[in-house]
N, C-alpha and C positions, 0 to 999 in steps of 0.2 A: 504494500499500500504506499506508493510513493507520492509526496506532495508535488505540486508544479509551481515552481517561483514566477510570479507575475511580475513583480518589480523586487530590487534588491530589499530582503526582509519581508516580502509579503507574499503568501503563498495560498493557492487553492488547496484545500484539504476537504473537499466535498466526496460525494459518492455517486456511482452510476447506477441506474435502474434501467438495465439493457431490455428487460422483458416486459416492461409496463405497456400495456396496450389500451387503457383507457383512463381518462381523468374526468371525473364528474360528467360522464356521458359524451365526453369528447376524445375521439380516436386518436391514439399516440402512436402511430405505426413505427416511429423510429424511436421508441423509448423515451427516457429521460435522464435529468441529472439533477441532484439536490446539491447546490453550491454553498460551500462554507470557506471562510477565508481567515487565515491567521496572520496577524501583524505581530512582527517581533520588533519590540521598542522597549522603552524603560518600564512601560505597563505593556505587557503583553496581552493582546485582544484577539478575540474570536469573533468574526462577523457572521452571525447567523449560524444555524446548525442543520441537521438534515432529518429526514423522516426516521422515526423511532427505529424500524428494522434495520437501518443503515449505519447506525451508531458506531458499531465496531470498526467499519471501514474508515470512517472519519478519524476515530482515535488512533487507528494505526499510522494514519499520515501524519497526525499531529505528533505522535511520539518519535516519528522520523526527524522532528526539528526541536522538540523541547519536551521536558517532563510536562503533561497537562496540569499538574497541580500548581503550576507556576502561573497560569493564566489568571490574569487581573480582572478583565471584563469580558462579558458576552454581550454583543449588540445584537438585538433582536429586532430586526427591521419590520417583521410581520408575524402575527400570532399564529397563522394558519399552520396545522400540525406538519406539513412537509417542509416548513421552515423551522418551527419552534420544537418539533417533537423531540428533538435530541436534547433539550435542556434539562429534563430530570436525570438523565444518565450523565451529562457532562458536569452537573452540580456534584454528583458523586466523584467525579475525577478532580474537580477543582473547587472544592467547598468553600474557598474563600473568594472566589469570583463575584463581583458585581454584575447585575443583569440591567443592561441600558434599553429602555423601551419608551414608546411615545406616551405623551401625557395628554389625555387621560385614558384614551382607548387601548392603547398596548398594555398599559398597567392593569387596567381592568380585565382585558382578555386573559393576560398571562396568570394573574392571581386567580381568575376563575378557573383555569385549566391545571395549573400546577401548584396552586396554594400561595401562601406568604413565603416570600424569599427577600434576599437583599436586593431591592429593585433601586435604579435611578430613572425617573422619569424625565424626559426632555421634551422642550417646545422648539418650535422653529427658532433656528438662529442659535441655540444652544451649542456650546462646544465642550469637547472633552480632551485634555492635553494627555498624550501618551508618552512625551518626552521630546523626542526629535519631531513627532507629527502630532496633527491636532484633527480631530474629527468634528465635523459640523453636521447637524441633522435638520433634514428638510422633509416636514410632513407631506404625504401625498395620499390624503384621506380618500377612501372609495376608488384607490387604484390597487387592489380591488376590494379591500376590506377597510373599514373605518379606522383602524389603527396602523394602517400602511405608512411606512417612511422610508427615505433613502438616506445613506450616510455618505458624506463626502470628505475625502482627504486632501485638502489643498496643497500640501506639500508634494503630493505625488500626482495631483490632477486627476485623481482617481475617484469614480462614482460607483459605490456599492449599491445597486439600483433594485436589488430583490426582483419583484415581478415583471417590472418594467423592462422592456427590451430583450426579454428572455424568449425562449423556445422550449418545448418539449423535444428534446433531441440529446441522445446519447451519443458521444464522441470522444475519442481519446485526444483528439486535437481541441485544446481548450479555448481557441480563438477562432473568429470567423474566418480569418486568411489562412487557418489550417484546414478548412474545409471548402466544399463547393458552396460558393457565396450564393448561387440562386437557391440552393437547397436551404441554406440557412434564413435567407429572406422569405421563402415559402412557410418554413416554419414559424418564423417570428409573425408573419401575418396570420397564420393559422392560430397561433397563440392569443394574438390581439382580438380576432374575430371570435373566438369562442371563450374567451375569458374576460377580456376588457371592453369589447364594443360597447357594452350597455354604459360604459362610464367615460364617454367621449368628451363631456365637458371637464371632468376631473382629470383626465389626460392632458387636456388642452392646459389647464392651470398648472399642472406639474411640468409640462415642456417649458412653460413661461417662467417659472421659478427656477428651472434648471438653466435657463439660457443665460443667467448671469454667472454661471460657473465655467471655468476654463477645464476642459475634460479632454484627457489624452487617452483615457481607458475607462470603460464600463465593465465591471464586474458583476455579471448577472445573477439572479437566483436560481435559474434553471438553464440548460443548454449551454451554448458556447457564449464567451464573452466578446467584446469589440475592442479594436484598437487601429483598425485600419480603414474602416469604412463607418466611423461614427456619425459623420453628417449625414450619410445615407440612411441610418436606422432612424435617427432623429427626424429627419424629412418624412419617412415613412409614417412615424407616428403623427406627425402633424398632418398628413393626408388622410390618414385612417381615422384620426380623431374627429376630423371635420366633414368625413363622409365624401371625400373628393370622389366623384364618378368618373368612370371610363365607358367608352361605348362597348356595353357588354350587358347580355341578357342571361339570366338563370332560368332555365325550364326544369321543372320539378314534377315528378309524376310517380304513380304507381298505377298498375293495370291487372285486369283479370284474363280476358281473352284478346289482348293486344290491341283493341280498337283506340283506347286512350294512349298506348304506346305509339300507335301510328300517327295519332294527333300530334303528340309531343315532338316527334321527329319532324313533322312537317312545320310546327310552330318554330322551331329551331332553325329550319331551312328559311323560313320567311324572314327571321330576324336576320340571317346572313345576307340575303337578298337586299334587305334594308340599310345594310351597312353596319349591322350591330352584331358584334361577336357572340355566338351563343355558348353556353355550356350547359350540357344535358344531363341530368341526373336522374337516375332509375332508383327509388327508394327501396327495391327489393335487394340491392346490392350496394348503394352508394351510402356512405355514412352521412348523418345531417351535419356533421361538424365540418366535412369537406363543403358541402352546400353552403354553409355560413361563411367559410373562407372566401369563395367566390362572391357571395352576395354583399359582402363588405363594400366593394367599390363598384357594384353593378348599378345600371340605370333602371332596368327592367326585371321583373320576376313573372313567369306564369306558371301557374299550379294546376296540373290536371290529376283527376281522380273519377274512376267508376263509382257506381253506387252499390253498396253492400248493406243489406239489413237497413235500409232507409237512411244510411250514413254515408260519409266519405271514407275511404279506405283508412284502417289504423294507423298505417305508417305516415299517411298524410296528416292525420290529426296530431301524431307525435311530433312531426316536423313543425307544425304550427305552434305547438306548446313550446317547443325550443326556440323558434324563431322570435316568438312574442317577448321571451325572457331576456334575449340579447338586444332587442329593440332597434333594428336597423333604420335608417332614415333616408328620406328622399327617393324613396321607390316608387315605381309606376307599374302596373301589371294587370293581369286578369285571370279568370278561372276558365278552365275548359274540361271536358270529360265526355264520357259515353253513359249510356244506361239501357237498361232492358225495358222498364215500365215506369218507374217513378221518378228517377231522375233527381232525387233530393241532394245528391253530393254536390252538385255543381254550384247551385246557390249557397250551400253551407261553405263550399271553398272560398267563395267571393266574400262571404260575411267574415270568414278567418282572415282573409287578406286585409279587409277594412280594420279589422280588430288589431292587426299589426302595423297599422297607420300606412298602408299602401293605397296610393291614389289609383282608384279603379280607372283605366284609360281606354278599355274596350269592353263591350257587353260580354255576358257569358257566352263561350263557345261550346255548343253541345250537339249530340247527335244520338239517336236512338238505334240500337242494335249494332250496326257496322257502318264503316265509312264507305264513301264512292268518290270516283274523280272529281266530279263537280263540287262535292262539299269540300274535299281538301285544297282544291283551286281557289275557292272563296275564303276558306279559312286562311290560307296564305296571304290573299290580297287584304284581309282584314287586318292582318298583323302589320302588314307593309303600310297600309294606309294609317293605322294607329302611329307607327313610328314617324311617319311624314308629317302628320298633324301635330306632332311633339316638338318638331324642330323650329 
């Protein structure tokens, strides 16, 4: 269990979760990491811990640097157990350490989870001297819990960002420039879309607060850290948090006897004809977290479902539940689908779109039993006309 030196005297001592495939309903096909950092100074400081089952891995890395009993401070940037879960274990290893957390929410959260301990509660602008280095604390509430904060070391121009700018990505390369940048950016986007999308205004406030700091390295809470493409990831967060749109449409569907599937493919083709790049998702095999990743910067959404037991398909209903919670903004769209007799699913889909604050830009597109060439031609023309009317 070897540490990785980020800067002289500052080490990554976290752990890898190579086999994690789901995080709160979000598919994590590349695993993840739980990142903790050790600062060797007159006051030895551990920045965050790891998820409880991975404590021995973290401890092994720390022991390669120093006797853990010598740790003076543990900074807890976030109470969520994938970051703070190692605190009880580490307090057995370094019983004299003080725990630094945000005031009041971090203090309340840690006390509620781990009981009374030797806490130091900090507010915006508070500093902690380690000797040669200083730590400054910047609250980032609701990014994505009320207690969240980041920690900045001005002498090293190093930001310990916790959940901000991270990814669920396991990699032996600890920096973005050790990896395929396109994959890192995709995983960062997926992370933002599925965890932070709801908190766009809070993300913008955090970015504004951080803009006053000189940052040459971002040490993240998950995934790989940043040193060569910091302007790119900060700009991406500005775009994502403001719901900056691209000429893209997301088409989502489930199907029973392929009629709704045929409609979905024709809807995607129509968007392509109209100059809008389509992304087609079949909820029988595509994960809702991948849909949300593409929806983050899309202009349009079209959702299709046949009718089953007087309802939309359960997969479609589940998708809407997930989408509503993440609250994407600025979308236009419509409902489509097929039915045998009742046809209740299509208006239900439209109402669900409205409930997700989607602007309905086209009347419900539906057909009974099965499609035919004239219907599909009309369907495509309706979609093209919709796009043209929005320009």
